[in-house]
N, C-alpha and C positions, 0 to 999 in steps of 0.2 A: 445561587443554585443550591439545592438541598436534596437530601434523600426524600423519596416519595413519602407522602403523609399517610397513606393507607395501603393495604394489600391490593395489588393489581393482578387481575386474572388468577386469583387463588394462590398467588405466590407471595410468601412473606418476605418483606424487605427489612433491612436492619440499618439503623444509624451506626456510625462508628463508635457510639458511646454506650448504647443501652439495649437495643432491640435484639431479640432472638427469634428463631423460627417459631411460628405459631402465634406471634402477637398480631393483633388486628391493626394496631396503629403504632407509628413511631414518631418521635418528636421531630419537629422541624429544626434542622441544623444548617445555618447558612454557611456557604463557603467564604472564608475570610477574604477581604478585598485584595490583600497582597497575593493570595493564591489565584484569584481571578485574573489579576494583571499578568502573572507569570504564565498561566495557562494560555492566555491570548497571545502573549509574546512568543511562547514556544511554538504555537501554531502558525505564527507569521500572519496574523489576521490583517487584512487590508480592505480597502473600500469596495473591491469587487467580490468579496466573500459573502456567503450566505451561511450564517451561524445558526445551528439548531442545538438547543440545550434540553436534554432529557432529564426531567425532574427539576424544573426551573425555579421553584421556590419563589423568592421575591423578585426574580427577574434580573438580578445584577449582572450576570454574565452577558446576556444579550444586550442589555442596556449599555454596559461598558463598551462592548464591541461596536455598537452604533455610535455612541458619543465620542469615543476616543479614536476610532479607526474608520468611521463612516460606513461600516458594514450594515447589512440588513439581516433579518432572520426572525426566528420565533422560538419561544419556549413552550414546552408542554408540561403540565402539572395537574395532578389529580385533585388537589385541594383548591376549591373554588375561591376561598377567601384569599389565598396567596395569589391566584391569578388576577383577581380584582386589584390587589395591592400592587402587583407588578405593572398592570396597565396604568394605574394612577401615577406610579413613579416614572414610567416612560413618558407620560404626558407632562409631568412636572419638569422633567429634564429635556423636553423638547424633541424627543426621538420616537414618539408614538407612531409616526409614519414609517419608521424603519424597524421597530421592535414590536412584534406582536406576541400575544400570549393566549394559549388555549387551554381549556379544562378538558383533559382527555386522558385515557389510558394509553400509556406510551407503547404498549404492545400492539395497538392497532393504529399507531401513528405512522404516517408516511413521512420519512425523513430523508428520502432519496435525493432531494434537492440540495442537501447540505454540501458545502465545500469544507466546513469545519463543524465537527460534532463534539459537544462537550458532555461529560458524564460525571456524576457523583452518586453512584449507585452501588448497592450491595453486590459483592462478587458473583453470587449465584445468578443475579439478574443480568449482569454484564455477560456472563457466559451463555445465558439463554439468547441474548441479543447478538452475540458475536457472529453467528452464521449470517444474520441479516446485514451486518456491516459489510461483509465480504460480497454478499450477493446483490445488495441494493445500492451501495455507495459507489460512485465513480472512482476509478483509479486516480490516486493523487489526493483524495479527500483526507484531511487530517482529523484524527480522533484523539481527543485529549481527556484523560481521566484524572480525577483528584483522589489520591490515596489507594486506589485499587487497580490491579493490572488485569491482563486477559489471559492468564495461564500460559499455555505453550506458545502463544503469539507474542514473541519478544518485542519490546518497544523499540522504535527507531531512535528515541531520545528519552532520557529519564533523569530527573533532577530532584534533589531534596533541598527544600528551602526552610529557613527559619520563620516560624509563625509565633512570636512571643505571646500573643493574646488569644491563641486558639482555645475555644471554649471546651475542648475535650481532649483527652490523651496527651501525648508529649507535645512540646511547643515547636513542632515541625510538620511539614507535609511532603508527601511524595507526589510528584506529577509525572505522568506517563504520556508519551506521544507516539502514535502509530500513523503511518502513511499507508492508506489502502493500496495494496499492490494490484497491478494488472495480472492477468493469467498468462504465464509463459510456459506452463507445464505441457509436455508432449514431445513429439518428435519433429525436429527441425533439420532442414537440409539446405545447403548452399554450395557455391563453388567460388574459389578465389584463384587468381594467378599468383604463383609463388616462384620467383626467379624465372618468369616467363612461361611457366608450366601450369596448366589448369589442374587444380586439386579439388577433389570432392570431400565435403564435410557432412557428417551426420552427428546430431547431438540430441540425446534423449534426456529431457529435464524433468526432475521431480521438484515440487514446490511446497515447502513448509512456510506458508504465509509469504513473507518477503524474501526468505532464504531459499536458494536454489542449490541442488546437487545434480550431477549429470554423468552420463556415460558417452563421451565423445569418441568418434571414429574418424580418422583423417587419413585419406589415401589408403583405406582398407586396414589401417592399424589402430589399435586402441591408443587413445591420447589421454591427457590429464587436464582437468578443469579446476580452477581455484577462484575464490573470492566472488562467486556468482550470487547476485542478489538483485531484487527489484526495488525501485523507489518510484511508486506510482506506476506509470507506463514505461519508465526508463529501466533498461537492463544493462548490467555490466558484468563482465567476467574475463578471466585470463585463461588462455588455452595453450598448452605446450604439446607439440606434436613432432614426431620424427618425419622429416620430409627430405628426400634426397640424401639420406645418410647423416643428417644433422638435425639437432633439435631447434625448432623454430617456435618462438614465443609470440603469441598474439594477444593484443589487448582489444577486446570488443566493447563497444558502447552503441546502444541504439534505443529505439522506441518500438514497443510492441503495439501493433494496431491490428486487431483481429488475428488472422493467421499469418501475418507478415511482420518481420522486423526489418527496419531500415535504419542504418547508422553508419558508423565508421569503424575501421579496424586498423590498428597500428602493428606492423611487424618490423622490428628494428627501426630504421629511419624512414620506412615507407608508410604513408598514411593513405588509405584508400576507402572507397565506398563499400558498404556491405549490405546485402539484402538476403534474408533467409525466409523460407516458406515452411509453414507447419503442415505436415501431412496427417498427423494424428494428435488430437487435443487431449490433455490430461486435466486434472482437477487440483485446486488448491486445498491443502489440508495438512494434518499432522501425520507424517509418515514414520 
């Protein structure tokens, strides 16, 4: 996988080594194989995954995913010579039926089928694509980037590995992993029995990518929420509320499906079913 070989849609890209804004072309810089292996390992790639590589260069990421893990997928690359080379290599390694390569502008590429999306792109381009990742990729899709992050969208995992023979810069690489979150923003309501008494809950959630903050009200009183976050469609948070003159701590875990959350809640030694309904939907973004 490499940085794109020419300007796409009038946007200048840059290699980690040389290019600057305004250049028409940048050199092809392949991702070291040790980085490829770690990217796929971090993403937990398996035989049921569909891997899409944006700026696929010689195709090594998709080919490795197919050969080592049995995955399927495609790479998109603007340089036709690299596309042809990737197809030849996939054929040579016996994975041409699993690994496809297309010559195309990545800005007009449909990558919504991906369960794993891999990147080695200039930060400006990543930031232009970021809204599409949230809008078009299914919750739970893993996005892995070599050397460049996504600004305010904090990674779910981040590792620095040694790359002794890296052809540019220091002999190491940063690898970032994000898991596309479902949308949990908005106003949620539910009811629980606490010590035999039905108690009404309301929770207004704001969502900064996978991180959540909220304003809970329990039995008509303000409560406290901690550790709220999404991991794909899964939601977890702790809620502390005064009920019947004492503080009751709740540990909620569930799955967001449309405007419903279904899961479990633990209060002390009691573990019960939990179902919440959203009355007003919010949006994911930087608040």
